[in-house]
Backbone as CSV, one residue per row, in Angstrom:
resi,resn,N_x,N_y,N_z,CA_x,CA_y,CA_z,C_x,C_y,C_z
1,MET,-10.901,-8.569,-2.131,-11.165,-7.728,-0.980,-9.939,-6.847,-0.727
2,PHE,-10.189,-5.665,-0.231,-9.139,-4.729,0.158,-9.383,-4.362,1.609
3,LEU,-8.355,-4.517,2.433,-8.463,-4.219,3.859,-7.371,-3.231,4.235
4,VAL,-7.753,-2.150,4.908,-6.782,-1.160,5.365,-6.921,-1.002,6.876
5,THR,-5.789,-1.034,7.558,-5.741,-0.865,9.010,-4.549,0.025,9.343
6,SER,-4.539,0.531,10.571,-3.394,1.343,10.978,-3.028,1.050,12.421
7,ASN,-1.786,1.358,12.732,-1.278,1.285,14.095,-0.589,2.626,14.352
8,PRO,-1.351,3.617,14.858,-0.773,4.950,15.057,0.439,4.962,15.985
9,ALA,0.456,4.097,16.989,1.589,4.065,17.914,2.894,3.715,17.190
10,ARG,2.786,2.900,16.168,3.971,2.508,15.383,4.097,3.310,14.088
11,GLN,3.170,4.262,13.886,3.152,5.066,12.660,3.179,4.161,11.425
12,LEU,2.238,3.208,11.410,2.196,2.183,10.372,0.785,2.070,9.801
13,LEU,0.704,2.093,8.487,-0.542,1.867,7.762,-0.372,0.571,6.984
14,CYS,-1.377,-0.311,7.051,-1.306,-1.608,6.372,-2.438,-1.717,5.357
15,CYS,-2.073,-2.002,4.110,-3.046,-2.231,3.049,-2.892,-3.663,2.573
16,SER,-3.944,-4.448,2.711,-3.905,-5.853,2.316,-4.853,-6.096,1.149
17,TYR,-4.314,-6.704,0.124,-5.084,-7.090,-1.054,-5.324,-8.585,-0.937
18,ILE,-6.600,-8.989,-0.852,-6.959,-10.363,-0.524,-7.885,-10.935,-1.588
19,ASP,-7.586,-12.150,-2.017,-8.387,-12.889,-2.988,-8.449,-12.093,-4.292
20,THR,-9.635,-11.768,-4.773,-9.790,-11.000,-6.009,-10.187,-9.569,-5.651
21,VAL,-9.429,-8.604,-6.162,-9.683,-7.192,-5.841,-10.254,-6.502,-7.077
22,LEU,-11.372,-5.814,-6.871,-12.042,-5.085,-7.938,-12.030,-3.591,-7.631
23,PRO,-12.126,-2.756,-8.658,-12.040,-1.300,-8.445,-13.062,-0.756,-7.455
24,ASP,-14.295,-1.255,-7.477,-15.312,-0.708,-6.572,-14.958,-0.935,-5.107
25,GLU,-14.224,-1.995,-4.804,-13.785,-2.239,-3.424,-12.793,-1.164,-2.989
26,LEU,-11.910,-0.779,-3.898,-10.934,0.266,-3.573,-11.626,1.613,-3.402
27,VAL,-12.584,1.897,-4.250,-13.337,3.156,-4.152,-14.100,3.210,-2.828
28,ARG,-14.741,2.108,-2.447,-15.497,2.077,-1.179,-14.586,2.265,0.029
29,SER,-13.320,1.911,-0.100,-12.376,2.026,1.017,-11.734,3.408,1.108
30,ARG,-11.967,4.251,0.127,-11.288,5.546,0.047,-11.468,6.394,1.308
31,GLU,-12.694,6.493,1.814,-12.949,7.331,2.995,-12.230,6.780,4.231
32,ASP,-12.302,5.465,4.433,-11.589,4.851,5.561,-10.089,5.099,5.447
33,LEU,-9.575,4.952,4.260,-8.149,5.161,4.027,-7.750,6.591,4.373
34,GLN,-8.538,7.558,3.939,-8.243,8.960,4.226,-8.240,9.232,5.725
35,LYS,-9.207,8.668,6.452,-9.275,8.864,7.906,-8.073,8.247,8.602
36,LEU,-7.684,7.057,8.190,-6.545,6.399,8.827,-5.237,7.142,8.547
37,VAL,-5.058,7.601,7.331,-3.845,8.350,6.986,-3.790,9.660,7.761
38,ALA,-4.940,10.291,7.966,-4.984,11.559,8.708,-4.518,11.386,10.150
39,GLY,-4.618,10.179,10.678,-4.194,9.914,12.050,-2.713,9.588,12.190
40,LEU,-1.982,9.680,11.093,-0.548,9.380,11.111,0.268,10.639,10.840
41,ALA,1.462,10.684,11.400,2.349,11.832,11.205,3.173,11.649,9.937
42,PRO,3.606,12.764,9.329,4.507,12.641,8.183,5.712,11.766,8.552
43,GLY,6.134,10.960,7.582,7.205,10.011,7.826,6.682,8.627,8.169
44,PHE,5.334,8.474,8.203,4.743,7.175,8.537,5.199,6.107,7.547
45,ARG,5.004,4.858,7.950,5.404,3.718,7.131,4.164,3.021,6.583
46,LEU,4.301,2.478,5.402,3.196,1.816,4.710,3.595,0.387,4.370
47,LEU,2.769,-0.559,4.791,2.943,-1.960,4.437,1.865,-2.323,3.422
48,VAL,2.291,-2.767,2.249,1.374,-3.196,1.194,1.540,-4.703,1.063
49,ASN,0.493,-5.439,1.435,0.574,-6.893,1.501,-0.218,-7.530,0.363
50,LEU,0.502,-8.154,-0.562,-0.132,-8.869,-1.666,-0.007,-10.385,-1.497
51,SER,0.335,-10.841,-0.304,0.582,-12.262,-0.104,-0.677,-13.119,-0.253
52,GLN,-1.861,-12.529,-0.070,-3.107,-13.275,-0.198,-3.880,-12.920,-1.474
53,LEU,-3.230,-12.171,-2.367,-3.885,-11.740,-3.599,-3.915,-12.878,-4.614
54,LYS,-5.104,-13.108,-5.172,-5.235,-14.081,-6.262,-5.277,-13.367,-7.602
55,ALA,-6.025,-12.266,-7.665,-6.145,-11.510,-8.913,-6.599,-10.090,-8.606
56,MET,-6.135,-9.161,-9.448,-6.561,-7.768,-9.326,-6.902,-7.263,-10.716
57,SER,-8.058,-6.682,-10.839,-8.506,-6.136,-12.109,-7.589,-4.999,-12.535
58,VAL,-7.266,-4.945,-13.823,-6.415,-3.874,-14.330,-7.081,-2.503,-14.129
59,GLU,-8.396,-2.495,-14.003,-9.116,-1.239,-13.760,-8.799,-0.658,-12.377
60,CYS,-8.145,-1.433,-11.524,-7.756,-0.957,-10.196,-6.600,0.034,-10.255
61,LEU,-5.880,0.065,-11.361,-4.683,0.907,-11.456,-4.966,2.371,-11.156
62,THR,-6.076,2.889,-11.629,-6.414,4.298,-11.389,-6.550,4.571,-9.900
63,GLU,-7.256,3.703,-9.194,-7.466,3.913,-7.764,-6.182,3.679,-6.975
64,VAL,-5.379,2.705,-7.374,-4.085,2.479,-6.708,-3.207,3.718,-6.872
65,GLY,-3.211,4.308,-8.058,-2.458,5.544,-8.279,-2.959,6.676,-7.394
66,ALA,-4.278,6.791,-7.245,-4.852,7.826,-6.371,-4.440,7.595,-4.916
67,MET,-4.378,6.324,-4.495,-3.925,6.017,-3.132,-2.480,6.467,-2.956
68,MET,-1.643,6.162,-3.930,-0.234,6.563,-3.847,-0.115,8.075,-3.706
69,GLU,-0.936,8.818,-4.437,-0.903,10.279,-4.348,-1.337,10.748,-2.958
70,LEU,-2.328,10.098,-2.370,-2.749,10.417,-1.002,-1.594,10.162,-0.026
71,PHE,-0.940,9.014,-0.148,0.188,8.693,0.728,1.305,9.720,0.562
72,ASP,1.559,10.113,-0.682,2.605,11.097,-0.968,2.281,12.440,-0.322
73,ARG,1.055,12.917,-0.509,0.633,14.201,0.095,0.707,14.151,1.618
74,SER,0.493,12.963,2.180,0.477,12.797,3.637,1.860,12.562,4.219
75,GLY,2.870,12.455,3.370,4.251,12.373,3.849,4.758,10.985,4.167
76,VAL,4.305,9.961,3.443,4.818,8.619,3.686,6.344,8.609,3.556
77,GLY,7.001,7.949,4.510,8.460,7.911,4.509,9.036,6.616,3.975
78,GLN,8.291,5.516,4.166,8.776,4.203,3.732,7.592,3.375,3.267
79,VAL,7.784,2.670,2.154,6.784,1.751,1.629,7.428,0.375,1.554
80,VAL,6.835,-0.577,2.265,7.315,-1.961,2.222,6.218,-2.787,1.576
81,ARG,6.580,-3.440,0.478,5.622,-4.257,-0.271,5.956,-5.730,-0.117
82,VAL,4.947,-6.536,0.158,5.107,-7.987,0.205,4.481,-8.535,-1.071
83,ILE,5.353,-9.017,-1.957,4.905,-9.547,-3.244,5.591,-10.899,-3.453
84,PRO,4.981,-11.975,-2.936,5.611,-13.288,-3.056,5.575,-13.854,-4.476
85,ASP,4.600,-13.419,-5.266,4.434,-13.907,-6.631,4.522,-12.705,-7.570
86,GLU,5.625,-12.615,-8.309,5.842,-11.440,-9.170,4.746,-11.260,-10.218
87,SER,4.041,-12.326,-10.557,2.967,-12.205,-11.546,1.772,-11.412,-11.004
88,LYS,1.719,-11.219,-9.675,0.625,-10.452,-9.052,0.949,-8.964,-8.939
89,ASP,2.182,-8.598,-9.279,2.583,-7.190,-9.239,1.969,-6.487,-10.441
90,ILE,1.053,-5.567,-10.195,0.348,-4.876,-11.278,1.136,-3.680,-11.809
91,GLY,2.396,-3.579,-11.451,3.216,-2.479,-11.928,3.448,-1.415,-10.879
92,PHE,3.619,-1.835,-9.635,3.807,-0.871,-8.550,5.010,0.036,-8.783
93,ASN,6.107,-0.496,-9.315,7.288,0.340,-9.539,7.024,1.421,-10.579
94,ILE,6.306,1.078,-11.625,5.965,2.068,-12.650,5.001,3.102,-12.080
95,LEU,3.986,2.637,-11.347,3.034,3.566,-10.726,3.746,4.517,-9.764
96,THR,4.744,4.008,-9.052,5.500,4.819,-8.095,6.112,6.036,-8.780
97,VAL,6.681,5.843,-9.944,7.337,6.929,-10.676,6.359,8.058,-10.985
98,PHE,5.125,7.699,-11.302,4.142,8.697,-11.715,3.310,9.280,-10.567
99,HIS,3.255,8.591,-9.426,2.332,9.027,-8.376,2.985,9.445,-7.066
100,TYR,4.301,9.285,-6.940,5.005,9.751,-5.751,5.942,10.888,-6.159
101,ALA,5.540,12.115,-5.880,6.402,13.258,-6.174,7.603,13.278,-5.236
102,HIS,7.390,12.866,-3.991,8.442,12.816,-2.968,8.744,11.350,-2.723
103,LEU,9.626,10.802,-3.511,9.862,9.361,-3.517,10.260,8.842,-2.142
104,PRO,9.391,8.011,-1.530,9.745,7.418,-0.241,10.713,6.250,-0.455
105,GLN,11.274,5.759,0.637,12.092,4.550,0.550,11.145,3.398,0.198
106,ILE,11.500,2.626,-0.815,10.680,1.501,-1.261,11.458,0.211,-1.027
107,VAL,10.817,-0.755,-0.367,11.415,-2.069,-0.136,10.400,-3.106,-0.597
108,THR,10.839,-4.054,-1.412,9.965,-5.137,-1.844,10.477,-6.439,-1.246
109,CYS,9.564,-7.162,-0.605,9.896,-8.419,0.077,9.043,-9.546,-0.491
110,ARG,9.492,-10.756,-0.256,8.719,-11.918,-0.674,7.832,-12.454,0.449
111,THR,8.189,-12.166,1.709,7.445,-12.716,2.844,7.152,-11.638,3.881
112,MET,6.171,-11.920,4.726,5.846,-11.001,5.823,6.984,-10.912,6.839
113,PRO,7.683,-12.011,7.190,8.814,-11.855,8.106,9.886,-10.921,7.556
114,GLU,10.149,-10.979,6.256,11.105,-10.039,5.650,10.590,-8.598,5.782
115,ALA,9.292,-8.420,5.555,8.693,-7.088,5.655,8.771,-6.569,7.080
116,ALA,8.498,-7.434,8.054,8.585,-7.035,9.463,9.988,-6.583,9.798
117,GLN,10.970,-7.275,9.276,12.354,-6.875,9.510,12.650,-5.522,8.862
118,ALA,12.199,-5.339,7.636,12.416,-4.075,6.934,11.751,-2.912,7.672
119,LEU,10.630,-3.182,8.324,9.906,-2.152,9.073,10.418,-1.990,10.506
120,GLY,11.335,-2.858,10.910,11.867,-2.787,12.273,10.866,-3.234,13.316
121,LEU,9.999,-4.154,12.978,8.988,-4.642,13.926,9.488,-5.854,14.679
């Protein structure tokens, strides 16, 4: 499952990857993601939470790259990733190089409390 939420008051977008994530779930979330990003100002912060991820299909890479490009066009200022298990990282650092023309600040954490601190929450 893929869940996206936002907190406009804090200029924060949260993307959570839960259980097993398949490409069609990411595609179905595209419109919601676009609407939520449109409600944020340039410089917004992005929290990517993989703490509940069990598996992600390699076919998701294309859609994850498209999401990164949307965030880049929308002016993301900081990306905080929660990746407690490095084996669940599908190559976010490599994807970042190819899909963020305006490289935001990237922070990778092992826990949500670390991420909250990095985000100043």
